[in-house]
C-alpha positions as CSV (number, residue, x, y, z in Angstrom):
1,M,142.9,102.0,175.2
2,N,140.4,99.2,174.0
3,A,138.0,101.8,172.5
4,H,141.3,103.4,170.6
5,R,142.3,100.1,169.1
6,H,138.5,99.6,168.1
7,Y,138.3,102.8,166.7
8,C,141.6,102.1,164.3
9,K,140.1,99.0,163.4
10,I,137.2,100.6,162.0
11,C,139.1,103.1,160.3
12,H,141.4,100.4,158.9
13,I,138.1,98.4,157.6
14,L,136.5,101.9,156.1
15,I,139.9,102.7,154.3
16,I,140.2,99.0,152.9
17,L,136.4,99.4,151.7
18,F,136.9,102.8,150.3
19,T,140.0,101.7,148.6
20,S,138.2,98.4,146.9
21,L,135.2,100.7,145.8
22,S,137.5,103.1,144.3
23,I,139.2,100.2,142.4
24,F,136.0,98.8,141.4
25,F,134.5,102.1,140.2
26,N,137.5,102.8,138.3
27,L,137.3,99.6,136.5
28,S,134.0,99.9,135.8
29,I,134.6,103.4,134.2
30,A,137.2,101.9,132.2
31,N,135.0,99.1,131.1
32,A,132.3,101.6,130.2
33,E,134.9,103.9,128.4
34,K,135.9,100.7,126.5
35,I,132.7,99.9,125.4
36,Q,130.7,103.1,124.9
37,P,132.7,105.5,122.8
38,K,133.5,103.1,119.8
39,P,130.2,102.4,118.5
40,F,128.0,105.1,120.1
41,K,130.9,107.8,119.8
42,K,130.7,107.2,116.1
43,I,127.0,107.3,115.7
44,E,127.0,110.5,118.1
45,D,129.8,112.2,115.3
46,V,127.3,111.5,112.3
47,I,124.2,113.1,114.1
48,Q,126.3,115.9,115.3
49,K,127.5,116.7,111.8
50,L,123.9,116.9,110.4
51,T,122.6,118.8,113.4
52,H,125.1,121.4,112.8
53,E,124.2,121.7,109.1
54,G,120.7,122.6,110.3
55,A,118.7,119.2,110.1
56,K,116.2,118.2,112.8
57,I,116.8,114.6,113.9
58,G,115.2,112.1,116.1
59,C,117.0,108.7,116.9
60,K,116.6,105.8,119.2
61,I,117.8,102.5,119.5
62,I,116.6,99.8,121.5
63,Y,117.9,96.3,122.6
64,A,114.8,93.9,121.7
65,K,115.1,91.2,124.1
66,N,114.7,93.3,127.2
67,G,113.5,96.6,125.8
68,Q,116.3,98.7,127.1
69,T,117.2,102.0,125.4
70,L,120.7,101.9,124.5
71,W,121.4,105.2,122.9
72,A,118.8,108.0,121.9
73,Y,118.9,111.4,120.6
74,Q,115.8,113.7,120.9
75,P,113.5,110.5,120.8
76,D,110.4,112.5,121.7
77,L,110.8,115.0,119.0
78,P,107.7,115.0,116.6
79,L,109.1,115.1,113.0
80,M,107.8,114.4,109.6
81,P,107.9,110.6,109.1
82,A,107.2,110.2,105.1
83,S,106.4,106.7,104.7
84,N,107.5,105.6,108.3
85,N,103.8,106.4,109.1
86,K,102.9,103.1,107.2
87,L,104.4,101.3,110.3
88,L,101.4,102.6,112.4
89,T,99.0,101.7,109.6
90,T,100.1,98.2,109.1
91,S,100.6,97.4,112.7
92,V,97.1,98.2,113.7
93,S,95.5,96.8,110.5
94,L,97.1,93.4,111.6
95,I,96.0,93.9,115.1
96,Q,92.4,94.7,114.5
97,L,91.4,93.1,111.2
98,G,93.5,90.0,111.7
99,P,96.3,88.3,109.4
100,D,93.8,86.3,107.6
101,Y,91.3,89.3,106.8
102,R,90.1,89.4,103.0
103,F,88.9,92.5,101.3
104,K,85.6,91.9,99.6
105,T,84.0,93.0,96.4
106,G,80.2,92.0,95.8
107,V,78.1,91.5,92.9
108,Y,74.2,91.6,93.8
109,I,71.3,91.2,91.6
110,P,67.4,92.1,92.5
111,S,66.6,88.2,91.6
112,P,68.1,84.7,90.9
113,P,68.7,84.5,87.0
114,V,66.4,82.8,84.9
115,N,68.2,80.8,82.0
116,G,71.4,82.9,82.3
117,I,69.7,86.3,82.5
118,I,69.2,88.8,85.0
119,Q,66.3,90.9,84.7
120,G,67.2,94.4,86.2
121,N,70.3,96.0,87.0
122,I,73.5,94.4,88.5
123,Y,75.2,95.9,91.5
124,L,78.9,95.9,91.9
125,K,79.9,96.9,95.4
126,G,83.2,97.8,96.8
127,F,84.6,97.1,100.1
128,G,87.8,98.7,100.0
129,D,89.9,96.0,98.0
130,P,93.4,97.7,97.3
131,F,94.4,94.9,95.2
132,L,91.4,94.2,92.6
133,V,93.8,94.1,89.6
134,N,93.5,92.8,86.0
135,E,94.1,89.1,87.3
136,E,91.6,89.6,90.0
137,M,88.7,91.3,88.0
138,W,89.1,88.4,85.4
139,M,88.5,86.2,88.1
140,L,85.6,87.8,89.5
141,T,83.9,88.0,85.9
142,H,85.0,84.3,85.1
143,E,83.1,83.1,88.2
144,L,80.0,85.0,87.0
145,A,80.3,83.0,83.6
146,L,80.9,79.8,85.5
147,R,77.7,80.3,87.4
148,G,75.8,80.8,84.4
149,L,75.5,84.3,83.9
150,K,74.7,85.3,80.3
151,K,73.0,88.6,80.3
152,V,72.0,91.6,82.3
153,T,69.1,93.5,81.0
154,G,69.7,96.4,83.3
155,D,72.3,98.7,84.2
156,I,75.7,98.1,85.7
157,I,75.7,100.2,89.2
158,A,78.9,101.2,91.0
159,D,78.4,101.3,94.6
160,D,81.3,103.0,96.7
161,S,79.3,103.7,99.7
162,F,81.5,101.7,102.0
163,F,83.7,104.7,102.0
164,D,82.9,108.4,102.0
165,Q,83.6,110.4,99.0
166,I,86.8,112.4,100.1
167,R,89.2,111.1,97.7
168,N,92.7,112.1,99.3
169,P,93.7,113.4,102.7
170,D,94.7,116.7,104.3
171,G,97.6,118.0,103.2
172,W,97.6,116.1,99.6
173,N,97.9,119.1,97.3
174,E,94.8,119.0,95.0
175,D,97.3,120.6,92.2
176,R,99.7,117.8,92.5
177,P,100.8,115.8,89.4
178,P,98.9,112.7,88.6
179,Y,101.5,110.2,89.3
180,W,101.0,106.6,90.7
181,Y,101.7,107.4,94.4
182,N,99.0,110.1,94.6
183,A,96.1,108.1,93.1
184,E,92.7,108.6,94.6
185,I,90.9,106.5,97.1
186,S,87.7,104.8,96.9
187,A,85.8,101.6,98.2
188,L,85.5,100.6,94.4
189,S,89.1,100.7,92.9
190,F,91.0,98.9,90.2
191,N,94.6,98.5,89.3
192,F,95.5,100.9,92.2
193,N,93.4,103.7,90.4
194,T,96.2,103.9,87.6
195,V,96.5,103.7,83.9
196,T,99.8,102.0,82.3
197,I,100.9,103.7,79.1
198,H,103.1,101.5,76.9
199,I,105.3,103.4,74.8
200,Q,107.8,102.0,72.2
201,P,109.2,103.0,68.6
202,D,107.9,102.1,65.4
203,I,109.8,100.3,62.4
204,S,111.1,103.7,61.1
205,P,112.0,107.1,62.0
206,G,109.5,109.8,61.7
207,R,106.6,107.4,62.2
208,K,104.3,108.0,65.5
209,A,105.6,106.0,68.3
210,I,103.4,102.9,69.1
211,V,101.4,103.9,72.2
212,R,98.9,101.6,74.2
213,L,96.9,102.1,77.2
214,D,96.1,99.4,79.7
215,P,93.4,99.0,80.3
216,E,91.5,100.4,77.5
217,L,88.3,101.9,78.5
218,P,85.5,104.4,77.6
219,C,86.6,106.7,80.3
220,L,90.3,106.8,79.0
221,E,90.9,108.8,75.7
222,L,94.7,108.6,74.0
223,V,96.3,111.3,72.2
224,N,99.3,110.3,70.8
225,E,101.9,113.0,69.8
226,A,104.9,110.8,70.1
227,L,107.5,110.1,67.3
228,T,110.0,107.6,66.5
229,A,113.3,108.8,66.3
230,R,116.8,107.3,64.8
231,K,118.8,105.3,66.8
232,G,121.3,106.7,69.2
233,Q,119.1,110.0,69.5
234,K,118.0,111.2,72.9
235,K,115.0,109.7,74.3
236,W,112.5,111.9,75.8
237,T,108.6,111.5,76.7
238,S,105.9,113.7,78.3
239,V,102.9,112.1,79.5
240,Q,100.2,114.2,80.8
241,R,96.7,113.1,82.3
242,I,94.1,115.5,81.9
243,Y,90.4,115.3,83.4
244,S,87.6,116.6,81.3
245,E,84.1,116.0,81.0
246,G,84.0,112.7,82.7
247,K,87.1,111.3,80.7
248,N,90.9,110.8,81.7
249,L,92.8,112.3,78.6
250,I,96.1,110.6,78.4
251,K,98.6,112.9,76.1
252,V,101.7,111.6,75.0
253,K,104.6,113.7,73.5
254,G,108.3,113.7,72.6
255,Q,110.3,110.9,70.8
256,I,111.6,107.6,71.3
257,P,114.6,106.1,69.3
258,M,114.3,103.0,67.6
259,D,116.8,101.1,69.6
260,S,115.0,101.8,72.5
261,Q,113.1,99.2,74.9
262,I,109.2,99.4,75.7
263,K,108.9,102.4,78.1
264,K,106.0,102.2,80.9
265,V,104.7,104.9,82.5
266,Y,101.9,104.9,85.4
267,R,99.3,107.9,85.7
268,A,96.6,108.1,88.4
269,I,93.1,108.4,87.1
270,K,90.1,110.7,88.2
271,D,86.7,109.2,89.5
272,P,88.0,105.7,90.2
273,T,84.6,104.5,90.8
274,M,83.4,104.9,87.3
275,Y,87.0,103.5,86.3
276,T,86.3,100.3,87.9
277,A,82.9,99.9,86.7
278,M,83.9,100.6,83.2
279,A,86.7,97.7,83.6
280,F,84.0,95.5,85.1
281,G,81.6,96.0,82.1
282,S,84.8,95.3,79.7
283,F,85.7,92.2,81.5
284,L,81.9,91.3,81.2
285,K,82.2,91.4,77.6
286,Q,85.3,89.4,77.4
287,E,83.4,86.4,79.2
288,G,80.5,86.6,76.5
289,I,78.1,88.5,79.0
290,A,76.0,90.9,77.6
291,F,74.3,93.9,79.2
292,Q,72.0,96.1,77.4
293,G,71.9,99.2,79.8
294,K,74.5,102.0,81.2
295,I,77.4,102.1,83.4
296,T,76.6,104.5,86.4
297,K,77.0,105.2,90.3
298,G,74.4,104.0,92.7
299,S,73.5,102.3,95.8
300,T,72.8,98.8,96.3
301,P,69.2,98.1,97.5
302,K,68.7,96.6,100.9
303,N,66.8,93.8,99.3
304,A,69.3,92.9,96.4
305,I,70.8,89.5,97.0
306,P,74.7,88.5,96.8
307,F,75.1,86.6,93.6
308,Y,79.1,86.4,94.0
309,I,81.3,87.6,96.7
310,H,84.9,88.0,95.2
311,E,87.7,87.9,98.3
312,S,91.2,89.3,98.0
313,K,94.3,87.6,99.1
314,P,95.0,87.5,102.9
315,L,95.7,91.1,104.4
316,S,99.0,89.5,105.8
317,R,100.3,89.3,102.1
318,I,98.7,92.7,101.1
319,I,100.8,94.2,104.1
320,A,104.1,92.6,102.8
321,D,103.1,94.3,99.0
322,L,102.3,97.5,100.8
323,N,105.7,97.8,103.0
324,K,108.1,96.3,100.7
325,I,107.2,98.8,97.7
326,S,105.7,101.5,100.1
327,N,102.3,101.8,98.3
328,N,100.5,104.8,99.5
329,F,97.3,103.8,97.8
330,I,97.2,100.6,99.6
331,A,97.8,102.2,102.8
332,E,95.0,104.6,102.5
333,Q,92.8,102.1,101.4
334,M,93.6,100.0,104.6
335,L,92.9,103.1,106.6
336,K,89.4,103.9,105.6
337,T,88.7,100.2,105.9
338,L,89.7,100.0,109.7
339,G,87.4,103.1,110.0
340,A,84.6,101.2,108.4
341,E,85.1,98.0,109.9
342,M,86.0,98.9,113.4
343,E,83.1,101.5,113.5
344,D,80.4,101.9,110.9
345,P,80.4,102.5,107.2
346,P,81.3,105.0,105.5
347,G,85.0,104.7,106.5
348,T,86.7,107.8,106.6
349,H,90.6,109.0,107.4
350,E,89.1,110.8,110.6
351,K,87.7,107.0,111.7
352,G,90.8,105.2,110.7
353,I,93.0,107.7,112.5
354,K,90.9,107.0,115.7
355,I,91.1,103.5,115.5
356,I,94.9,103.7,115.2
357,K,95.2,106.0,118.3
358,E,92.7,104.0,120.5
359,T,94.5,100.7,119.6
360,L,98.2,101.9,120.2
361,I,96.9,103.6,123.6
362,K,95.3,100.3,124.6
363,K,98.9,98.7,124.1
364,G,100.5,101.0,126.3
365,I,102.1,103.0,124.0
366,S,102.2,107.0,124.7
367,L,101.3,109.1,121.6
368,D,102.7,112.2,123.0
369,G,103.2,114.6,120.1
370,L,101.6,112.6,117.5
371,E,99.8,114.2,114.6
372,L,98.3,112.0,111.9
373,Y,96.6,113.1,108.9
374,D,97.0,109.9,106.3
375,G,97.8,106.5,106.5
376,S,100.5,106.4,103.9
377,G,102.8,109.5,105.4
378,L,102.6,111.4,102.1
379,S,101.0,114.3,103.9
380,P,103.4,116.9,105.2
381,L,101.1,117.5,108.1
382,N,102.1,114.4,109.8
383,R,104.2,114.4,113.2
384,I,105.6,111.3,114.7
385,S,108.6,110.8,117.1
386,A,111.5,108.3,117.0
387,R,110.3,106.9,120.5
388,I,106.5,106.2,119.2
389,F,107.9,104.1,116.3
390,C,110.4,102.0,118.5
391,D,107.4,101.3,121.0
392,V,105.3,100.2,118.0
393,L,107.8,97.8,116.4
394,L,109.1,96.5,120.0
395,Y,105.4,95.8,120.5
396,M,104.9,94.1,117.1
397,A,108.0,92.0,117.4
398,N,106.6,90.4,120.6
399,S,102.9,90.2,119.5
400,E,101.9,86.6,119.7
401,G,99.2,87.0,116.8
402,C,100.9,88.9,114.0
403,S,104.7,89.1,115.0
404,P,106.0,86.8,111.8
405,E,103.7,88.7,109.3
406,Y,104.6,92.1,110.5
407,V,108.2,91.7,110.6
408,S,108.4,89.8,107.3
409,S,106.4,92.6,105.7
410,L,109.2,94.9,105.6
411,P,112.2,95.3,103.0
412,I,115.3,93.5,103.5
413,S,118.6,95.4,103.5
414,G,120.2,94.7,100.1
415,L,117.9,92.3,99.0
416,D,114.2,93.4,98.2
417,G,111.9,96.3,98.3
418,T,112.9,99.9,98.9
419,L,115.8,98.5,100.4
420,K,117.1,96.5,97.7
421,D,119.7,98.9,97.0
422,R,120.6,100.1,100.4
423,P,122.8,100.0,102.2
424,L,126.0,99.9,99.7
425,N,127.7,98.5,102.7
426,G,127.7,94.7,102.3
427,Q,128.4,94.0,105.5
428,I,124.7,94.4,106.7
429,K,123.2,93.0,103.7
430,G,120.3,91.0,104.8
431,T,120.9,91.8,108.3
432,I,118.2,94.6,108.3
433,R,114.4,94.5,108.1
434,A,113.1,98.2,107.8
435,K,110.6,100.7,106.3
436,T,112.3,103.5,104.5
437,G,110.4,107.0,104.2
438,R,110.9,110.1,101.8
439,I,109.2,112.9,101.0
440,R,110.5,116.4,100.4
441,G,113.0,117.3,103.0
442,V,112.4,114.1,104.7
443,S,114.3,111.0,105.2
444,A,113.2,108.0,107.6
445,L,114.3,104.8,108.2
446,S,112.9,102.6,111.0
447,G,112.8,98.7,111.8
448,Y,114.7,95.9,113.2
449,L,118.6,94.9,112.8
450,W,120.6,91.9,113.7
451,T,124.3,92.2,114.8
452,K,126.8,89.7,113.6
453,K,126.2,87.7,116.7
454,G,122.4,87.7,116.2
455,E,121.6,90.3,118.7
456,P,118.2,92.0,117.9
457,F,118.0,95.9,117.8
458,V,114.8,98.2,117.2
459,F,115.6,101.7,115.8
460,S,114.1,104.7,114.6
461,I,116.1,107.2,112.8
462,L,114.1,110.3,111.5
463,M,115.6,113.4,109.6
464,N,114.1,116.4,108.5
465,G,115.8,119.4,106.6
466,K,116.5,120.4,103.0
467,Q,116.0,118.6,100.0
468,S,119.5,118.9,99.0
469,Q,120.4,117.1,102.1
470,I,118.4,113.6,101.3
471,A,121.5,112.1,100.1
472,D,123.6,112.8,103.2
473,F,120.3,111.6,105.2
474,M,120.4,108.2,103.8
475,N,124.2,107.8,103.7
476,S,124.1,108.9,107.7
477,Q,121.4,106.1,108.1
478,D,123.1,103.5,106.4
479,R,126.2,104.6,108.5
480,I,124.8,104.5,111.6
481,L,123.4,100.9,110.9
482,S,126.7,99.8,109.7
483,I,128.1,100.8,113.1
484,L,125.4,99.2,115.3
485,A,125.8,95.8,113.4
486,T,129.3,95.6,114.3
487,I,128.7,95.5,118.1
488,D,130.0,92.3,119.5
489,H,129.9,92.9,123.2
490,D,127.8,91.5,126.0
491,I,124.4,93.2,125.0
492,E,122.9,91.6,127.9
493,N,124.6,93.8,130.2
494,F,125.0,96.8,128.1
495,H,122.1,98.7,129.4
496,T,123.9,99.0,132.9
497,Y,126.0,101.6,131.9
498,L,125.6,102.4,128.3
499,T,122.4,104.2,128.0
500,Y,123.6,107.3,126.2
501,S,122.2,110.6,125.1
502,I,123.5,113.5,123.3
503,E,120.4,115.9,123.9
504,H,123.5,118.8,124.9
505,F,123.8,119.1,121.2
506,Q,120.7,121.1,121.1
């Protein structure tokens, strides 16, 4: 009898326990359903529409405070990253070289000048500075004048041996048009290895348009066939760069109406080393420094002495310029510099890529599926997953040595850089710092987002498909981030029941 009562008591306790668990479970499900579908079901719908149209997509969203994945779709799928590739190049450059690293350009001489005269050659040696522009070249040559240099009896020797002689990475089409974003790479470079063509109307119709080159150098030749047109006529111009017999021929055709503003066109040049050396010679003359010899390429003798070493602005500022405007040239210069500095000169794409891979692996980031061919993302051979980008972004956000420099280098939504005009939704203006990426059939966006309540997310959205889908890709990315920015729940506990994947759409 006592045993029976004891048994009934146990059954009663179990019934109460299971009832309580059932109520708790149902409440948990209700809470999960209350929170999960609203933001993430909407994101799911955006992704599903694009995948049904044939797009390949990789996406991952992480809660930055604890590193938990909140939502993902094919996060390990290797896709073409376009300029999101720069996130890897710039992160490893900051880690390995440091925010205060400065690129150098050296002027070497055979012996100290006597009465301001150098007997022999002067050597201009480049160490990969991607920002040796007009102002910096003036500062360099002006410093030589301030040090008393008046004349060089020998030649100007341009030394680009800090890098190899491969001007472009694998996958860059040799027949590509000479646009600024295709500029060649050299340890000795000037003005991003581009020339600026200024086109403006003359005072009356029928006259030739006024066309000027900046800079004007012996290795550049202008053929101006553009005309001034009447006010209100259609403006059209064609600017070609043709390389022949050691010269960059700039050929301008078309018409520019009298009421037109000055038009600026940028073209990449061939033989950047000689281009830089000739610019150096031109700036020397402007400083009143004469030289009697020729301008040529060569190596700096081991016994040459440094006369002046010009330094660039710090790497942290250069990386900001790189990421804000997505400059391919700076990224490739940086990649080869990594190889030369962390191993031995000459710097190569292969050495730089090796350093990127080794560095990220040491930081605990798995590189499964990674294929790298350049530092900028212009090569269509690159393959990177959304998971790798998120891992890199999360690591850099918590890096004591260079987190502020890295995060602040990224464009801000609706305010600057390549995100100045994105997204159109004013709701998330200023709440996103992210790297854009776009080449044919590819649109990517990876970075950081803060919700209305200041909750931080790391995200990566990679989309590959047809060129005709690019506008849809960009609009979808903006839509996803707009949805994400509206989350106002207790994110600290979000991951306990919200980690979500839509792999079943494959």
